[in-house]
Structure formats: structure tokens, C-alpha cells
N, C-alpha and C positions, 0 to 999 in steps of 0.2 A: 504493500500500500504506500502511496506517495504521501508523506507527511510534511513535505517542504513548506506548504502554506496551510495554515489552519483556518477553517471557516466556521460559520455559526451553527451548522446543522450536522447531525451525525447518524441519520437513519435513512434507509431507502425510502421510507414513507414520507420523509420530510427533507428532500434534497435541496441543496442550494440552487442548483441549475438543472433544468430539464432541457435536453437537446433533441430537437426534431431532426432526424437524419435520414438520408437516403444516398446510396451510391458511395463512390470513393470519397467525394467531398465530405459527406457526413461522417465516414469512418475516420478520416484524417482530422476532422474537427474534434471528434471524440478523443482521439489520441492527444491532440494539442491541449485540450482542457484537462486531460488526466495528468499532465505534467505540473499543473498549478493547483488543482483542487484535490482534496482527499477523495479516495475512491468512493466513499459513501456519500459524497456531496454531489455526485453526478448521476443522473439517470437518463438513459437514451431511449427515445421512442422511435422505432424504426418503421420505415415504409414497407408495406406488404403488397402494394399494387403491382410490383414486378414479379410476384410469386407465380409459379406455374408448375404443371405436372409434365416433366420431361424424362424420357426413358423410364417412365413408370414410378419416378420418385418426386417428392415434393421439394422443389427448389425455392428457397427464400434467399435470393441473391443479395439483397440489401442487408438483411439481418446477418448473414454469414460474413459479408464484407466487414461489418463493424466488429464482429467477434474475432475474425482472423487478424484484423489490424490491431485490436487491443491485446491480442495474444502474442503479437509480434511475429506472426508466421505468414502474413499476406504476401502474395506474389509481387513480382517487380513492377507490374502495372497498377497495383493497388487492389486487385481482385484475385480470387483463387488462393491457392496455398503455394508458398515458395518451394521450389524444387519438387513439385508434385510430378508423378508419373501418369501416363495416359494409356496404360495397358488395356483397360476395359474399352476405352474409346477406339483404340486401334483394332481391337478384335471385333467390335461392333461394325466398324467400317469394312473389315474383311467379310462380315456376314451380310453386307449390302445395306446397312443402316446408315442413313445420313447423320453425320456427326458435326455439323457446322457449330452447334452449341456443344462445346467441349468441356466436360467435367473431368477434372483430374481424379485419380483414384482415391486420394484422401478426401477430396471435396465430395465425391460421390458417397463415401462412407458417411459423412456428415448428413447428407440428404437421406440416406437409408435409415439412419437413426431417427431422423425427424419423421419420416414416413411411417416407420414402425410405431412410433409414439402416437401419431395421429390415427393410424388404423386401429390402434388398441383403445381408442376413445379419448386419448389425451388431447389437450389443446395446443395451439401454436405457442402460447405462453409457456406451457409445460416443456415443450420440446426445446424452445430457445433457452430456457433455464437449464435444462439438462446439458445442452451443448456448451453453454457458457461455463458451467461449473466444471465439466470434463476438461475444458481447455484452460482452466485456471484464470479466467478473466474476472477480476474483482469488481468491475463496474456493472451495475444492474442494467439489463437490456430488455425492453418490452416491445412486442409488436404493437402497432397502432390498434389492431383488432385481431381477435381470434377468428372472426368471420371472414368469409371469402370476399375480398375486394380486388378487382382486376382492372388494371389500366389498359385501355384499348385506344389504339391510334388510328385515325382516319387519314389516309394519304391523299395527296392532291389528285390522285387518279380515282378516288372514291372507294378504295379498298379499306376494310377494317382489319387491323392486325393486332394480334396479341403483343404485349409489350416486348417479350423476348424475341419474337419474330422480327419486329421492327428494329430493335436495338442491337441484337447480336447476329441473328441470321442474315439480316439485310444491312447490318453495319450502320444503322440510323442514317442511311443515304436518302431515304424517301422524304420528299417535302410533306409537311404535316398540315392538314386542314382542320382537324378537330381532335379533341381528347376527351374521353369519358372515363369515369371510374365506376365500373359496373359493380353493383352490390353495395356501394358505399352508403347509399341512402338507407339501407336496411341493417347495416352493420352496427354492432355495439363496440364501444371502446374496450380494449382488453382490460382485464382486472388490474387496478392500480394506476392506470394512465391518468384518469381525471383527478384522482386524489393527489398524485405526484405533481401535476400541473398546478392544482389549486394551492398546494402547500409550498411550492418552490418560490424562492426569492426572485428568480429571473428565468425567463424562457429564452432559449437560444435556437435560432433557425440556422442550420448548417449551410455552408456554401454548396448546396445541392441544386440541381436543376429545378426551378420552382414549379413549372407545370407537371413535370414527370416524377419528381421525387418528394416534394413537400405538399403540393396540393392534394395528392391522394390521402395523406395523413389528415389534413384539415377537412377533407370531404366526409370523414366519419362523423356522424352527428354527435355533438357534445364537445368534440375536441376543439374546434374553432372557437366556440362560445367560451370555453374555459380559457383559451389563450387570450381572446379579446378582453377578458376581465382582468388580466394581469397589468400591474403598474409598469412593468418593464419587460419588453420583448425586443430582443436584439437579433437582427438578421445579418448574416455574413454574406456578402455578395460573392457569387461564383465567377464573376467576371474580372478580367485583367486587361487593362487598356481597352475596356468596353467589349471585350470578346471572351469567349470560353477558351481556356488553354487547349482542351480537347473535349470531345463530346458536342452535342447539338444544342446546348442551353440557349445561346443567343439566337440561333435559327428557330428553335421551337417557340421561344418567347415572342419573336417577331411574328411567327405564324398565328399566335394566339392574340395578335393585335396589340401587344405591349410595345411601348416606346423602346428605341434602341438604348443600349448601355445601361447604366445604373438607374436611370429614370424608369426603365422597364422593371427592374427589381423592386423599386418602390411601388410601382403600380401593381405588381404581382401580389404584394402584401399590403395593399391599400386598406387603411383602417385597422390594421393588425399590429404593426410594429411601432416602437417608440424610438429605436435606434437602428442605424444601418452602418455596418463596417465595410469599407471599401479598401481596395489595394492602393498603395502609394502611387502606382502608375495612373490611377484615376483621381488623384488628390484634387485636381482642378474642379472636379464635380462638386466639391463642397460649396463652391461659389455659385453653382447653377441649380443645385437641388435645394429648393426652399420648401418651407412648410413646417409642420409640427414635428417631423422626424429629425432627430439629431444625427448628423453624418460624421463619422470618424474615419480617418485614414491611417493605415498601418500596413506592414507587410503581411499579406494574407496567404502567401504561398507556404504550405506546411508539409512539403514532401519529406524533408530530412528531419532527424531528431532535433537538430539545433534550431531549425525554423519552428518546429512544433513547440519547443521550450520557450523560445522568444515570444511567440504569439500567445502562448498560455500565460506567461508572466504579464504581458501587456494587457490581456483581457482581464486578468484578476485585478491589476492595479486600476483599470479603467472602470470596471463595473462592480467591484465588491461593495 
């Protein structure tokens, strides 16, 4: 447990910060905060809109990316497991099965454990807790919901795609015309999510793709209302010099009718956030982004441990 900086709260039910997270940006933000806060002061609420049934197993890509990153075993690109092997995928290909979505052998084992837990009547919360504990991750991670929520992408050609087909199989190359979160309107927040948000001192929105990774969380009834009621909600922009370093965040935001650059991030969280953290490359935006939201500029790239520690320290000193 990181005891470098002491905060006011010491239980999972009463965290100092709740992080809404999706994708690599969410996982790296969790790691950065973990360098400055005690483990029991952080609770991560992960996106489940990317979940899918692939090769007969339940894949929770965003939840696993957070777990692997906090366990220090993430792959070089931020997802999957470092030095994983692909024996199963190679044999599936030999048997004529398309393997564009490649799960490493250890990654597949994680998904098998999750699938077994769900098939036995357990919840996604139970499965996530089991995996987190087995990989010795000290920070609590909750799915946004135990119910099925699925992000669907409508392409400019009028096709509706499952998220993983759009993002992985097609390499997010399609132009997007619409996004829906199927099942979100009927979903219940996972046990503990609302309680954690209500008791937290601060809510942090990770530098994840707003329409693809954060909006599916907020689409679950009750979660957005709980966040809106908080006195301090800090969003970290996923943009650098107005663009995404990788991934389609800026293109998808534009397709959803949001303004370019960090003005689009503000619009994506309109009425929700009190603070926006932007990268130093966009520091001039402080002069142009006006309104009730306070804008802060710092180095938001947190790929390395040194960058993560620097950002974590800055975040603590700014928002404690």
C-alpha cells in the first residue's frame, strides 16, 4: 500500500476519490492516482459497455485493463498482459477460426475465470473482485453495472457494430454517425457504486474517450445524478494539442457534434464537471475556455512511472 501521502478517509465505502475509467487512459489515470493516494482512498468505477462474448468467454476489456495496469503486468501498448503467449489463438487460426481479436493465453485465462463465475450465478462485481484479489491489486474496482450494457456504433454507411467489432476488428477506421448504449436504461448501478460516489470527496473522470468510455458509465440510471450532486468533479482531458495521441477520441467527439479540442471535452461533460485538467500543450485554452468550469494545465501524459508520480503529486496538491 502506498502511504506516501495521507488522506482523510480510510475505507472502501468512504473513498477520497472515485475514478470513472475506461480504456488505457482510465487505467493509467488509476495508476497515477495510486502513487499519491493511499490504496483505500481510491475506488475505480469501470466501463462495461465494451464487454462482449468472444470465443465463448466473457471479455471485460476495460475492467481487465485497469486490473492489469494496477498489477503492473499490462502489455506494452497498455492492454493485455506483458509477454503473454498466443498458443490458443494460433491453434484456433489453424482450425479456421478468425482471430482478429487476439486474446493472449493468460488474458484468456482471466476471461475463463470470469465466465465460470458468471455461469455459476455470480455477478460481474463478484468476478472482478475475484480477479483483482488473485492479482494482488489493492485498489477496489467496481463495474458500473452488473447488468448487460453494450455500446453499439453506427457507421457512416449505416451499419450497426458491436463495440469490439468497431474498435478492434475494424481498427476504429469507420466514420461514426451514432452511438447507443443498449440496456443502459434498464441497468442498475453495481452494488457500492452510488454509495462510493455519494461519500467521496471528489469524483475524477479519467482521460478516456468521452462518448465511448465515460458516457456508457453515466448512461446507467442513478450514476449521472449522483455525480451531478457532487461539489467537485474533475475531468482529465484525453487530448494533447487538441488531438488524441492514439485512438479515435477526437474523431468520435466531432462525429457526435462536439466542438473541436478541449471545448469538445467541456461540452461532453456539460453541467457535470467543476474542473477540467488539460495538457501543457493546450495551456493557451485556459484563455479561451470560459464559464463556470475551472481549467488547469499540467503534464497529463502518464505513460512512464515518473510521469505517473509527477501527475499524482500535482493532482493531490491541487485538489486535496
